[in-house]
C-alpha positions as CSV (number, residue, x, y, z in Angstrom):
1,M,43.2,-80.9,-25.9
2,I,44.5,-78.3,-28.4
3,D,43.5,-78.6,-31.8
4,K,45.7,-77.7,-35.0
5,T,43.9,-74.1,-35.7
6,T,44.7,-73.1,-32.0
7,V,48.4,-73.8,-32.4
8,Q,48.7,-71.6,-35.9
9,S,46.5,-68.7,-34.2
10,I,49.1,-68.9,-31.1
11,S,52.1,-68.8,-33.2
12,S,50.8,-66.4,-35.6
13,R,50.1,-63.9,-32.8
14,Q,53.6,-64.9,-31.1
15,S,55.3,-64.4,-35.0
16,K,53.4,-60.7,-35.1
17,F,54.5,-59.9,-31.6
18,K,57.8,-60.9,-32.2
19,R,57.9,-58.5,-35.3
20,R,57.2,-55.5,-33.3
21,T,60.3,-54.0,-31.5
22,I,60.9,-51.2,-29.0
23,T,62.8,-49.5,-32.0
24,K,60.3,-49.5,-34.7
25,D,57.6,-48.6,-32.2
26,L,59.6,-45.6,-31.1
27,T,61.0,-44.5,-34.6
28,I,57.2,-44.5,-35.7
29,S,56.2,-42.6,-32.5
30,L,58.9,-40.0,-33.1
31,V,58.3,-39.6,-36.7
32,L,54.3,-38.8,-36.0
33,I,55.2,-36.6,-33.3
34,V,57.7,-34.7,-35.5
35,I,55.0,-34.4,-38.2
36,T,52.3,-33.3,-35.8
37,V,54.3,-30.6,-34.0
38,S,55.2,-29.3,-37.5
39,M,52.0,-29.3,-39.1
40,I,51.1,-27.2,-35.8
41,A,53.7,-24.8,-36.5
42,I,53.1,-24.3,-40.2
43,G,49.8,-23.8,-39.5
44,S,49.9,-21.2,-37.3
45,H,52.5,-19.3,-39.1
46,Y,50.2,-19.7,-41.9
47,F,47.4,-18.3,-40.0
48,Y,49.6,-15.6,-38.6
49,A,50.9,-14.4,-41.6
50,S,47.4,-14.4,-43.6
51,V,46.2,-12.3,-40.9
52,T,49.2,-10.0,-40.8
53,E,48.9,-9.5,-44.6
54,E,45.2,-8.9,-44.5
55,Q,45.5,-6.0,-42.0
56,R,48.6,-4.7,-44.2
57,L,46.4,-4.6,-47.4
58,E,43.6,-2.8,-45.7
59,Q,45.7,-0.2,-44.0
60,I,47.0,0.6,-47.9
61,A,43.3,0.6,-48.7
62,D,42.5,3.1,-46.0
63,E,45.7,5.0,-47.5
64,Y,44.7,5.0,-51.1
65,Q,40.9,6.0,-50.2
66,S,42.1,9.1,-48.2
67,Y,44.6,10.1,-51.0
68,L,42.1,9.3,-53.9
69,I,39.4,11.4,-51.8
70,E,42.0,14.4,-51.5
71,S,43.1,14.5,-55.0
72,L,40.0,13.9,-56.8
73,E,37.6,16.4,-54.9
74,L,38.9,19.6,-56.8
75,P,39.0,17.9,-60.7
76,I,35.4,16.7,-60.0
77,W,33.9,20.0,-58.4
78,T,35.4,21.9,-61.4
79,L,34.1,19.2,-63.7
80,D,37.6,18.6,-65.1
81,R,37.1,14.7,-66.3
82,K,40.6,14.5,-68.1
83,I,42.3,15.6,-64.7
84,S,40.0,13.1,-62.9
85,A,40.8,10.1,-65.3
86,K,44.5,10.8,-65.2
87,I,44.5,10.7,-61.3
88,A,42.1,7.2,-61.8
89,E,44.5,5.7,-64.2
90,S,47.8,6.2,-61.9
91,Y,46.2,5.0,-58.9
92,F,44.8,2.0,-61.5
93,N,48.4,1.4,-62.6
94,N,49.4,-0.1,-59.3
95,E,49.7,-3.7,-59.2
96,L,47.6,-3.9,-56.1
97,V,44.5,-2.2,-57.2
98,E,42.2,-4.5,-59.6
99,M,39.7,-2.3,-60.9
100,I,38.6,1.5,-60.6
101,Q,35.1,3.3,-61.2
102,V,34.9,7.1,-60.7
103,S,31.5,9.0,-61.1
104,E,30.5,12.5,-60.7
105,K,27.2,13.4,-59.6
106,F,25.5,15.9,-61.4
107,Y,22.0,17.4,-61.7
108,D,20.2,18.1,-64.7
109,S,17.6,21.1,-65.7
110,N,14.9,18.9,-64.2
111,R,17.0,18.6,-61.0
112,F,17.1,14.9,-61.4
113,L,20.6,13.3,-59.9
114,Y,22.8,11.2,-62.2
115,N,25.9,9.9,-62.0
116,K,28.2,10.4,-65.0
117,I,31.3,7.9,-65.0
118,V,34.4,9.5,-65.6
119,F,37.0,6.7,-65.6
120,D,36.1,2.8,-65.2
121,K,38.6,0.0,-65.8
122,S,39.2,-3.3,-64.7
123,K,42.4,-6.0,-64.9
124,S,40.5,-9.2,-64.1
125,N,37.7,-10.9,-61.8
126,K,39.3,-12.2,-59.1
127,S,37.3,-13.3,-56.1
128,D,39.8,-12.4,-53.0
129,L,39.2,-9.0,-53.3
130,I,39.4,-6.0,-50.6
131,I,36.2,-3.6,-52.0
132,R,36.3,0.1,-51.1
133,E,33.0,2.3,-51.8
134,F,33.3,6.2,-50.7
135,Q,32.2,9.3,-51.8
136,I,34.0,12.5,-53.1
137,R,32.5,15.6,-50.9
138,H,33.4,19.4,-51.4
139,N,31.7,21.4,-48.7
140,G,29.9,18.9,-47.2
141,R,28.1,17.8,-50.7
142,S,28.6,14.6,-52.2
143,I,29.9,15.5,-55.4
144,G,30.8,12.0,-56.8
145,N,32.1,8.4,-56.0
146,V,34.7,6.0,-56.4
147,N,34.5,2.2,-56.3
148,Y,37.8,0.6,-56.4
149,I,38.7,-2.8,-55.5
150,E,42.3,-3.9,-54.2
151,L,43.6,-7.2,-55.0
152,S,44.2,-9.2,-52.0
153,E,47.6,-11.2,-52.4
154,G,48.1,-14.8,-51.4
155,V,50.2,-15.4,-48.3
């Protein structure tokens, strides 16, 4: 014999089954597929754009480094701090550059090596930065250092 609860559970299953239609199932499936494919496409495009932008900023940092080495060699060698500071200031005014520190190396009368800071400015304390540190050389000798940080633009 079939009791009352069994009949109710069978009828509730049938009513749930009757509520599902092929149109509803296809629509839900299609929406989920479109969302999944869109997320994959957007994610891969974001990754590609991020890598491309990082490579572009690394290339710009390399160019700035070579320009700074060439332009600061003579002023630091001749101890012309004003010109060194003006050159550093012109690079610092670039929107990509967040911080520049230029220092010159010199020996005191006891032949101790010191670094004297010629220029040191900073715009902010960002965390996502490309950092470059390099030496200024004249005739193979290190005569100064440049530490500069280039801001990494978000994609």
